C-alpha positions in Angstrom: 195.3 88.3 -98.0 191.6 88.8 -97.5 189.2 85.8 -97.6 187.6 87.3 -100.7 191.0 87.3 -102.6 191.8 83.8 -101.3 188.5 82.5 -102.7 189.3 84.1 -106.1 192.7 82.3 -106.2 191.1 79.0 -105.3 188.3 79.4 -107.9 190.9 80.4 -110.5 192.7 77.1 -110.1 189.6 74.8 -109.9 189.7 72.0 -112.4 186.6 70.6 -114.1 186.8 67.2 -115.9 190.6 67.5 -116.0 190.6 70.9 -117.6 190.3 74.4 -116.5 186.7 75.7 -116.4 187.5 78.7 -118.6 184.1 80.3 -118.3 184.4 80.3 -114.5 188.0 81.4 -114.7 187.1 84.3 -117.0 184.3 85.4 -114.6 186.7 85.2 -111.6 189.3 87.3 -113.4 186.7 89.9 -114.4 185.6 90.1 -110.8 189.2 90.6 -109.7 189.7 93.4 -112.1 186.5 95.2 -111.0 187.5 94.8 -107.3 191.0 96.0 -108.0 189.8 99.0 -110.0 187.3 99.9 -107.3 189.9 99.7 -104.5 192.3 101.8 -106.6 189.7 104.5 -107.2 188.9 104.7 -103.5 192.6 104.9 -102.7 193.0 107.8 -105.2 190.3 109.9 -103.6 191.9 112.4 -101.2 190.4 112.6 -97.7 192.4 115.4 -96.1 191.3 118.5 -97.9 191.0 121.5 -95.5 187.4 122.6 -94.9 186.1 124.9 -97.6 188.6 124.2 -100.4 187.4 122.6 -103.6 187.7 122.4 -107.3 187.0 125.4 -109.5 183.4 125.6 -110.5 182.7 124.7 -114.1 179.5 126.7 -114.5 180.0 130.5 -114.8 177.3 132.8 -113.4 175.6 134.6 -116.3 174.0 138.1 -116.2 170.3 137.7 -117.0 170.3 141.2 -118.3 173.1 140.4 -120.7 172.7 136.7 -121.6 175.6 135.0 -123.4 175.2 133.9 -127.0 177.8 132.5 -129.4 177.5 135.6 -131.6 177.8 138.0 -128.7 180.8 136.1 -127.4 182.5 136.3 -130.8 181.8 140.0 -131.1 183.2 140.5 -127.5 186.3 138.6 -128.5 186.9 141.0 -131.4 186.3 144.0 -129.2 188.7 142.6 -126.5 191.5 142.7 -129.1 190.3 145.9 -130.8 192.7 148.9 -130.6 190.0 151.2 -132.0 188.8 151.5 -128.4 191.9 153.6 -127.7 192.5 157.2 -128.8 195.9 156.3 -130.3 194.7 153.1 -131.9 197.6 151.3 -130.1 196.0 149.7 -127.0 193.3 147.0 -126.5 192.1 145.1 -123.5 194.6 142.5 -124.3 197.5 145.0 -124.0 197.3 144.9 -120.2 195.3 141.6 -119.8 197.2 139.4 -122.2 195.4 136.1 -122.7 198.7 134.5 -123.7 200.1 135.1 -120.2 197.2 134.2 -117.9 195.4 137.6 -118.4 198.2 139.9 -117.1 201.2 141.7 -118.6 203.6 140.7 -115.8 204.5 144.4 -115.1 204.1 146.3 -111.9 202.2 149.0 -113.7 200.9 148.7 -117.3 201.7 151.0 -120.1 198.8 153.1 -121.5 198.1 156.2 -123.6 201.1 158.3 -124.3 203.3 155.6 -122.7 202.1 156.6 -119.3 202.1 154.0 -116.5 199.0 153.2 -114.5 198.8 153.5 -110.7 197.9 149.9 -109.9 198.9 146.5 -111.0 196.6 145.0 -113.6 194.8 142.1 -112.1 194.1 139.0 -114.2 191.0 138.7 -116.3 191.0 135.0 -115.9 188.1 133.7 -113.8 186.9 137.3 -113.3 183.3 136.1 -114.0 183.3 134.6 -110.5 184.2 137.8 -108.7 181.4 139.9 -107.1 183.6 143.0 -107.4 185.9 144.2 -110.1 189.1 146.3 -109.8 191.3 146.4 -106.8 189.0 148.9 -105.1 185.8 147.0 -106.2 184.2 150.0 -107.8 182.6 147.9 -110.5 180.2 145.2 -109.3 179.8 143.6 -112.8 182.1 142.7 -115.7 179.8 145.0 -117.8 180.7 147.9 -115.5 184.4 147.1 -115.6 184.5 147.0 -119.4 183.3 150.6 -119.6 186.2 151.9 -117.6 189.5 151.5 -119.5 188.4 153.1 -122.8 187.7 156.4 -121.1 190.6 156.3 -118.6 193.0 159.1 -119.5 196.0 157.0 -118.5 194.8 153.8 -120.2 193.0 154.2 -123.6 192.1 158.0 -123.3 189.1 158.2 -125.5 187.2 161.4 -124.7 183.7 160.0 -124.3 181.4 157.1 -125.3 180.3 158.9 -128.5 183.9 159.0 -129.7 184.3 155.2 -129.1 181.1 154.5 -130.9 182.2 156.6 -133.9 185.5 154.8 -134.1 183.9 151.4 -133.9 181.5 152.5 -136.6 184.3 153.7 -138.8 186.2 150.4 -138.2 183.2 148.5 -139.7 181.3 147.1 -136.6 177.8 148.4 -137.4 176.5 145.2 -139.1 177.9 142.9 -136.3 176.3 145.0 -133.6 173.0 144.9 -135.4 173.1 141.2 -135.9 174.0 140.5 -132.2 171.7 143.0 -130.5 168.9 143.2 -133.1 168.4 146.9 -133.9 170.0 149.6 -136.2 171.0 151.7 -133.2 172.7 148.7 -131.5 176.2 150.1 -131.8 176.4 151.7 -128.4 179.0 152.0 -125.6 176.8 149.9 -123.3 176.5 147.1 -125.9 180.3 147.3 -126.4 180.7 146.6 -122.7 178.0 143.9 -122.8 179.8 142.0 -125.6 183.2 142.2 -123.9 181.7 141.0 -120.6 180.1 138.0 -122.4 183.4 137.0 -123.9 185.3 137.5 -120.5 182.8 135.0 -118.9 184.3 132.3 -121.1 187.8 132.9 -119.7 188.0 130.3 -116.9 190.9 128.0 -116.1 189.8 124.6 -115.0 191.7 121.4 -114.2 194.5 122.7 -112.1 196.5 120.0 -110.4 194.7 120.8 -107.2 191.3 120.4 -108.9 192.3 117.0 -110.1 193.6 116.1 -106.7 190.3 117.1 -105.1 188.4 115.0 -107.6 190.6 112.0 -107.1 192.0 112.2 -110.6 195.6 112.9 -109.6 198.0 113.7 -106.9 200.1 116.7 -105.7 203.5 116.6 -104.1 204.1 116.1 -100.4 205.4 119.7 -100.2 202.2 121.0 -101.8 200.1 119.0 -99.3 202.1 120.5 -96.4 201.6 123.9 -97.9 197.9 123.3 -98.3 197.5 122.4 -94.7 199.8 125.3 -93.6 197.7 128.0 -95.2 194.7 126.6 -93.4 196.4 126.3 -90.1 197.9 129.8 -89.9 194.7 131.6 -91.2 195.4 132.5 -94.8 192.1 130.9 -95.8 190.1 133.2 -93.6 190.3 135.6 -96.6 191.5 133.3 -99.5 188.7 130.9 -98.9 186.5 128.5 -100.8 187.1 126.9 -104.2 187.9 130.3 -105.7 190.4 131.1 -102.9 188.9 134.5 -102.3 186.0 135.6 -100.1 185.2 138.3 -102.7 185.2 140.9 -99.9 187.2 144.0 -99.0 189.9 143.5 -96.4 192.4 145.9 -94.9 195.9 145.6 -96.2 198.1 148.2 -94.4 200.9 148.0 -97.0 202.1 150.8 -99.3 200.6 154.2 -99.8 197.5 153.4 -101.9 194.3 154.4 -100.2 192.4 151.5 -101.8 188.6 151.8 -101.5 188.9 155.2 -99.8 189.9 156.6 -103.2 186.4 155.8 -104.4 184.3 156.5 -101.3 186.4 159.2 -99.6 185.7 157.6 -96.3 188.6 157.3 -93.8 187.3 153.9 -92.6 187.8 152.6 -96.2 191.5 153.4 -96.2 193.7 150.5 -97.4 190.7 148.3 -98.1 191.2 146.2 -101.2 189.3 143.3 -102.8 190.8 140.0 -101.8 192.5 138.6 -104.9 192.1 135.0 -105.9 194.9 132.5 -105.6 193.8 130.9 -108.8 196.8 131.0 -111.3 198.7 133.2 -108.8 202.0 131.5 -109.8 201.6 133.0 -113.3 200.6 136.5 -112.4 203.7 138.1 -110.9 204.4 140.8 -109.7 202.1 140.9 -106.8 199.9 143.3 -104.7 198.1 146.4 -105.9 201.5 148.2 -106.3 203.3 145.3 -108.0 206.0 145.6 -105.3 206.5 141.8 -104.7 208.5 140.5 -107.6 208.3 136.8 -106.6 205.7 134.5 -105.2 208.0 133.8 -102.3 208.2 137.6 -101.5 204.4 137.8 -101.6 204.0 134.9 -99.2 206.5 136.3 -96.7 204.9 139.8 -96.8 201.3 138.6 -96.5 202.2 136.4 -93.5 203.9 139.2 -91.7 201.6 142.1 -92.5 198.2 140.2 -92.3 198.9 137.5 -89.8 201.9 138.8 -87.8 203.9 135.6 -88.6 207.4 135.1 -89.7 207.5 131.9 -91.8 210.5 129.6 -92.1 212.1 129.0 -95.5 210.6 125.5 -95.5 207.1 126.9 -94.7 207.4 129.4 -97.5 208.6 126.8 -99.9 205.7 124.5 -99.0 203.1 127.2 -99.4 204.6 128.2 -102.8 204.5 124.6 -103.9 200.8 124.5 -103.0 200.0 127.8 -104.8 201.6 126.4 -107.9 199.0 123.6 -108.0 196.3 126.2 -108.5 197.5 127.0 -112.1 194.7 125.8 -114.3 194.4 125.2 -118.1 194.4 128.6 -119.9 191.6 128.9 -122.4 192.7 128.6 -126.1 191.6 131.8 -127.8 192.2 132.1 -131.6 193.2 135.6 -132.6 190.2 137.2 -134.3 190.1 138.9 -137.7 188.9 142.4 -137.0 186.4 144.2 -139.3 188.0 147.1 -141.3 186.7 149.1 -144.3 188.4 148.3 -147.6 190.8 150.8 -149.1 190.4 153.4 -146.3 193.0 154.2 -143.6 191.5 154.8 -140.2 192.3 158.2 -138.7 194.1 157.4 -135.5 195.1 160.3 -133.3 198.8 161.1 -133.3 200.6 161.2 -129.9 
């Protein structure tokens, strides 16, 4: 026992005029509680986090050319769930990036217009505000750019052109909301549609994962997860899946499958099989994995990545530990109430028949 704690015990039993000195006893007990709390807090703070890892940022980077406002976010939420963006009136952003399942549809390839399947696995929209590149091939630098793509993609929503989308939104009853948010009578534009969706998507972050709480000294993770945390650092996984976001937001070569990756955008041979490094945030909830959705389980993905990227064959225990760590990166999914979409009264919207 320390001298300080011995002194507390002595003081607590000190008599004064044949009675306990209750004022002094109360002070001593209070001091003991404070010291014990301080010691417990220090003990709870982890001190073995590999360099570069950290808690998910709580502040989302805004686009100064498209500042977030409550009204714009609310409009963007409606548009995110709006099937009028699609030619058939059947598909919305939420169809492939389901907010009820961590921003994915858990399919290798999503279903789109005419029940076609896309050519790449749909990445999660959660935390996408932090990425410097959107899509697997990084062709869209901003969320605003990404939001313009699906409505005109012939395999996804298949609208013919921006004017058609604008007309359908106008028919659905959005004119007044666009005017109120963007401040002019000609505000219902394809660009502003994308601006509103991007503003909403910037709210879709997943804080307070078990790992985040561990980093902040607010909780603990299992021994297996700690081993996995150290293992991914030791073998080099974090050379790409780095920082608090567990991605370096860069292109890296992944010689796996037949997809050309960035080359499909640039046409350059040196860009063959380059893909944007995906974040590990919420990875346990976003199966299947890789651009082609070929890894059905997280264990499969860990084994393949170690072998293809690092030339390592992991033991079953190493795989199990790494998976345990990856599961600690599942954050709190944002609670999004399903919006009531604007519609004209007494008029059926003229969806295209497939």
